[in-house]
N, C-alpha and C positions, 0 to 999 in steps of 0.2 A: 612632101619631099623628104626623103630619108637623109639623115646626117651621114657624112663620111668621116673616116679616121683623121682626115686632115684638119677638120674644123671643130673638133670637140675635145674637151678635157675629160678625164676619167675620175670617178670618185668611188672608192670602195665603201660600201654601206656597212655601218655597224649593225649589231643585232637588232636594235630598235628600228633602224631604218629599213632593214629587210622585212621585218614584220609589218611595218606601216605600209610599205610598198605593196606587199601582197594583199593586205586588206583593202587598200585603195583599188587595186587592180580587179578584185573579184566582186566588189560592191558591198563589202561588209561595212565600210565607212560611208555609205550613201547617206546624204546627198553629196559628200565630198568626192571630187574626181581627181584631186591632186593635193599637193602640199599647200598649206595656207600662205596666202600673200599677206602683205603688211596690214592692210585695212582689216581683213578678217581676223588676222592674228591678234591685233590690238584689242578688238572688241571681244574676242573669245577669252583672252586673259582677263580683261576687265569685267565682263558681264556674262560670259558663258554663252554668247550668241554670235552668229555670223552677221555680217553687215546687213543682210536682208532681213534680219530678225529671227532666223531659224535657230532653234535651240541647238547649240553645239558646245559641250562643256570643256574640252581640253584641246590644246594646240597640237596639231599633227603637222610637223615641220621637218625640213631637211637642213641640217646645219652644215655650213661650208666655210672655207677660208678663202676670201677673194685673192685672185692672182693665179699665175700658172694656167691661164686659159679659163679660169672660173670668173666669168664676167657676164653682164647683161647682154642679151642678144646672141649668145653662143650656147649651144647645147652642152650638157654634161652627160657623159655615159655613166650610168649607174651600174655597178658591178658587185658581185659578192666576193668573199675573201679568196675564192678560187679563180677569180678573173672572169667568171661567166657574165656576159653582157645581158642585163635584164631589162633595161629601159633607158630612154633618153628623157632628160628634163630640158625642155626648150625654155631657157631662162629668160624671164621677162622682168624680174626684179630681184635684187639682192639687197637685203637691209640688215642693219645692226639692230640688236634687241637688248633689252635690259634684263639680265639674268635674275637679279633680285626681284624685279617687278613680276616676272613670270613665276618665280617661286612663290611669292606672296599670293598672286592672283589664282594660279592654277592649283597649287598644292597647299596653300594656306600657311606656309611656313618658309623661313629662310634657313632653317636648321639643317646642316649637312648630314645629320643622322637620317634624314628622309632620303631614301634611295634615289628618288627623282630629282631632288635638290642637288645631291652629290653628282648625279649625271649631268645636270646643267653646268656645274662648275668645271667639268672635264671637257665639255664639248666646245666646238668652234664658236666664234663670236658673231657670226652672221647666219641668216637664213636665206635660202634661195627658193623661188617659186616660179611657176610658169606651166605651160601645157605639158602634161605627162604622157609620153608615148611608151606604153608597155609592150615589150617584145615577148617576154615570158615571165611567169611568176617564179620566185625562188624555188629551185628544184628540191623535192623531198623524195626519199626512197624508203621511208619507214611509214608503216600504217597507211599506205596509199589509199586503201579502201575506206578509211575513216575520215579522209580529208575532203569534206564536201563543201562546195560553194553555197552561197545563199540561194541561188536558183535551184541547185540540186536538192537542198534540204526542203525547200518549199514544195518541190515536186514530190519528194518522199512523203511529206506530211499529207499532201493531197491524196496520194495513192493509199495511204492508211486510213483516209476518211477523217482526219483530225481537223476540226475547226478551231479548237483551242489547244495550245501547246504551252506548257510551263518549262522554262529553261532553268538549268542548275549550273551556275558558273562555279568552277572549282579549279584549284591549282595544287591540291594536296590529295593523298590517297583517300578513297571513299570507304568509310567504315560502317558498321551496323547502324549507328544512330543516323548518319546521313542517308543511308539506304532507306531507312524507315521514313525519314522526313520527306524525301523525294516522292515516295509512294503515296504518302498522305497528301502532298501538294497536288499531285496529278488527280487524285480522287477529289480533292477540294474544288479544283477548277473544272472537273468533268471533262478532261482531255488527256492528251498524250504528254510524255515526258522527254525532254531533250537534255541529256547529260553532255555538257559542252565544256570540256576542260581546256584550259590555256596550255598550249605546248610551245609557246614562243619564249619571250623573255619574262621570267618570273622572278620571285624574290630570291636574293642570295641565300643559299642554304636549303631551298626547297628540294624535295625528292625529284630526281630527274624524270623527264616526261616518259622515257621508255618504260621505266618501272611502273609509273602511275597508269599509263594506258593499258599495260598488261593487266593491272589490277581491275581497272574499269571494265575491260572486256570480259574478264572472268566473272565479274558480278552480273553484268547485263546478260551474258549468255546462260548463266546458271541460276540466278536468284530473282530475276524479274520475269513476270509473265510475258510470254511471246507477244511481240508487237505492242507492248505497253511502253517501251522505252527505246529511244534511238541514241546511239553514241556517235558523236562527231567531234572533230578536233578544231580548235580555234588558234591559229598561229598569231597570237596577239602579244604585243609588248606591254606588260603590266606597268601601270604608273603608280599604283598604290595611293591614289588620290582621293580615297574615301567618298564623300558625297558627290564630288564632281565625277568621279569614275563610275559610280553606280549608274549615272545618267548615260554615260557612254556605253556601258554594258547593256542597258535597256535598248538604246538605239540600235546597237549591233544585233541584238536578238530580234528586234522588229524586222530588220532586214532579212533575217533567216526564217521569218514566218512565225515567230512566237507571239503569243498574246499575253504571257505572264512571265515574271522573273522572280525566283526565290531570292530573298534578300535577308541576310542575317545581321546581327549587331556587329558594328565595326566592319561592314562589308568593304573590301578593298582597302582596309586600313594599313597604315605603315608602322603600327606599334607605338612606342613612346619616344619623345624627343630627348635631347641631351639632359633635360632637367627631370626626366622620369614622368612627364605628363603626356597623356595620349595626344597624338596629333589631331584626332577627330573625336567629337562627342560620341557617346555610346550608340545613340539612335539616329545620328545625323544622316546616314545613308538612307535609312528607311523613310525618314521624314521627307527628305528631298525627292525621292522617287514618288512617294505618295502624292506630293504636291504637284508633280509634273507628269504624272502617269497619263492623264487625258491628252495632253499635248503630244507626248511621244507615241501613245497608242499601245503601251505595254503596262499592264497592271502589276502591282506588287503583291507577292505572297510572302508573308512573314515566316522566316525560318524559325520554327519552334525549337526550344532547347529540350531535348529528350534525354531522359535518364533510364537506366536499366533497373528493373525490379527483379533481383535474383531469386526471390522466393516464388515469383510468378512466371519467371522466364519470358518477360516481355519488356518492350520500351513504352514509355508514356511521357507526355509533356510534364515538365517539372511541377507545374501548378496543379496537376491532377494526381500527384502522388498521394496515396492513402495515408492518413495520419499514422505515424509510427513505423511506416514501412521502410525496410532497408533498401538503399539505392546504391548503384555503382556507376561510375562515370570516368572516362579517360579522354583527355583532349589529344588531338592529333600530334602536336609537337611533343607533348608529354610522352606519348606512346613511343616516339622515336628515341627520346632522351632516356626514359626510365626503363624501357624494355629492349628495343632493338640494339641501342648503343651499349647495353650491358650484356647482350647475348641472351636475354630472356625471351621466352615464348609469349606472344600476344594471346590473351585469353579469348576463347571462342565466342564468348558473349559480346566481345568488343569488335571483333573483325572475323569475317568468314575464313575458314581454313585455307581456301585457295589463295586469298589475298595475303594471309599471314605467311604462307609458303613463299610467295614471290618476294615479299618484303624481307624475310629472313635470308633469302638467297642473294638479293642484290644490295642489302644494307648490313654488312657484317658489323659485329660489335666494334666499338671505337678503338679497342686495343688491337684490332686487326686491320684498321683503316690506315691509309697513308696520311702523312702530314708534312708540313713545312715548319721548321724551327728557324726563325729569322732573328739573327743578332744584329742590332743596330747601335751605333754610338760613334763618338769621335775616334779619330786615329789615336791609338794608345790607350783606349778605354778598357782593354782586356777582352775584347770580343773573341779573338782567335785563341787565346790561352784557355779561356773557359770552354769554348766550343770543342777544342781538341780533347779536353778532359771529359766533356759530356759524351763524345762519341764512344769512348770506352765504357762509361757508366751505363749508357743506354743498351749496349750489347749485353750487359748483365741482366737486363730485363727482356731480352729477346728482340730488341729493336736494332737492326743493322742499318747504319746510317751512311749516306753519301754526303761528303762535306764539300761545299763550294766556298772557298776562301777568296777574299777580294783580290789578292795578288795573282793567284792561279787563274781566276776568272779573266783578269786582264790579259793573261798570257795565252789562254786557250779559247775562251768564248768571246771575248770582246777586244781582241787584238786590233790595234789601229784606231780605236776610239780615243778622243782627247778627254780633257777634264772640263770641257764646257758643260753648261747645264743640260743642253740638249743631248750631248753624248753620255753624260752621267745618267740621265733618264733612260736612254737607250740601253746602257749597260745593266741597270737595275731591272728594266722590263724584260731583258733577256734572261737574267737570273730567275726572276719571278715566273717567267713562262716555263722554263725548264723544271723548276721546283714544282710548279703546279701540275705539269704533266706527270711527273713522278708520283706526286701525292694522289692524283686521281686514279692511278693504277696500282695503288697499294704500297708504294715505297715511301721512305722517309728521307728527307733532304734537310741538312743543316746549312744555312747560308750565313756567312760572316762577312758583312759588307757595311760600310759606313752608311750608305743609303740616306743621305741627309734630308731628302724631301718627303713630306708626308704623303703626297699624292701618289708617288711611285710605290711607296710601301703599301699603301691601301690597295693599289692595283695588284700588287703581288698577293695580297690577302684574297682578293676576288678570284685570282687565277687558281688558288688552292681550294676553291669551293667551300670555304669555311673551316677547313682543317689547317689552321694557321696559328702558330704561337709566336708572338712577338716578344723578344727578350731585349729590353732596353738597358744598355750598359751606361748608366748615368754617372760616370766618373768625372770629377771636376777637371776642367781643362788644364789647370795648373799641374795636376798630377800627370795628366797625359803628356804634357810638355816635358816633365822630368824624366819620363820613360823613353823619350824619343831618341833612340840610339842613332837614327839616320839624320838627325838634325833638321827634319823637315819643318817643324814649327819655327825654328830659328831663321831658316831661310825665308819662310813666309813673312815673319815679322820684319825681316830686312828688305822685303819687296822682291826677293829673288824668285819666289814662286807666287804666281797669281791665282786667285780663286781657290785658296786653301780653306777647307771646311773648318769653321771655328775661329778663323782669323779674319779673312776678308770675304768669306762666303758663308751664308747662314747654315745652321743646323736646326731643323725643325723637330723638336722632341716629340715622341709619340704621346697621344692624348690618353689612350687607354691600353697600354701594353699588358699582356698577360703576366709578365715578370719584369721587375725592375731590380737592377743590381748596381752596386757601387763598389768596384773592385779596389778602391782606396781604403775601404773599411771592412770588406769581406774577402776572405781568402778564397782560393780556387775551389777547395772542397766545400766551403760554405755556399758558394755560388751554385755549384753543381747540385748540392742538396736542395737548394731553394727551387731550382728548375724541376728536379725530380718530384718534389712535393706538388708543384703545380701540375705536372703531367699526370700524377696519380689522381689528383683532385678532378682533373678534366676527363679522366678515363682513358687516356692514351696509352698508359701502361698499367699493369696489374701489380698489386703488392706481392712481395716474395712469398712463396708458399701457396699462392692462389692457383688452383687448377682450373683452367678455362675449358669450355666445351659443354 
């Protein structure tokens, strides 16, 4: 019996929710048919298994806030951000969960530097589960011919006569070393190759999937033997959960008809924690999959580290380098930082010319990219004074800036919002959204806003896709009060103004700002110079006299 509009609530899915819904709907997450209920969730977090004992490493859940029709026994309409109705969840249970316990169990850390731990902190406090009635999968209009379901890929492999298939999970551009290792892996297993890039929710700062897929297609069409490799897209939300995630990758590839999975060191790793220590041991993912390969039905192929021998014009495993031979090697992230971001050409030995052309076209050097400069600090800390001066100085370097100042924002963008925490968050999220759009399309926005809460500032950083410079005006509150010509601090101290930042409402200072200023000790010129030095160091502007191009 179909639900009607009178008896269901609506929920707009976030990016992870959309990805999870699609993979549940098409069978990529088999044997799961819906979001985890409490019993399965508890055992998955604690042991990496479902209640019936089936290996399942990570929670696939739908977070909700009870109320406004979200209750047990009533369906929830699941929609995308455009309002498209995708599915109904016929809610059978709603349960609270322990975010810290999930972080420790699923991701092995409670450090918010881990993207999935940070995601946990932002999401709602309850999960909902029940029968999932999918009406349509999330619509896609890009690379439609490459978006194959598990059933379609299994049929494709059968048609090619492949009894063995090795999958390559990737979320970065594919360069010559990876090209070589995938060809070697297919030869090693005696089968075909599935290049299966993630095009859903990846790591902040990753190259966008439109660019990556163009690169993959150029490679498969021109540099792999015909019918030796299949390119297909995986709309998955990456968790970066290391050894637990590699098991999920293997289960997914089993569902797509693969017999093997290429696994590198720190596969699906999340980098280093706040103390500079890796979240996961170097070989943890390889060891975990090797130990569980028989149960999953997908064998591990170790990703060899290949280096280039310029004198011989070939790639070879590093352990097979002849004594005294010269080698060359560039890591993917380094390629972006040291070549593309500086406007340099990628060497042909490192990446195919067709790929280099696409990357140069879609990834301009940093001094030509958009960015957000975010000034934060107490009222009277000097944000606007320094920001106005910086606008003129940046024009000297060819950066024309749009300035969003707190008072003007309240007049034009956020008129009618109060100073409650909820409305302050809404105000800052609006500013971050606008600045992020401008940055993504090549513009520069300077935002001067108190923005007292870390979470909303971090959200603004995410919306700028990494091109975000936080300037913390760390001026003592006593100095800020002395400068207060409007008498706002005095009124707040007298109780005439409630919820005033720094008096009876907290200010959460940034933990790792790109620039820290104290305008009680530094003049405007000195502050501007310090910001300019940081932007030069980060590559967002070029030194005077430098000719780009």
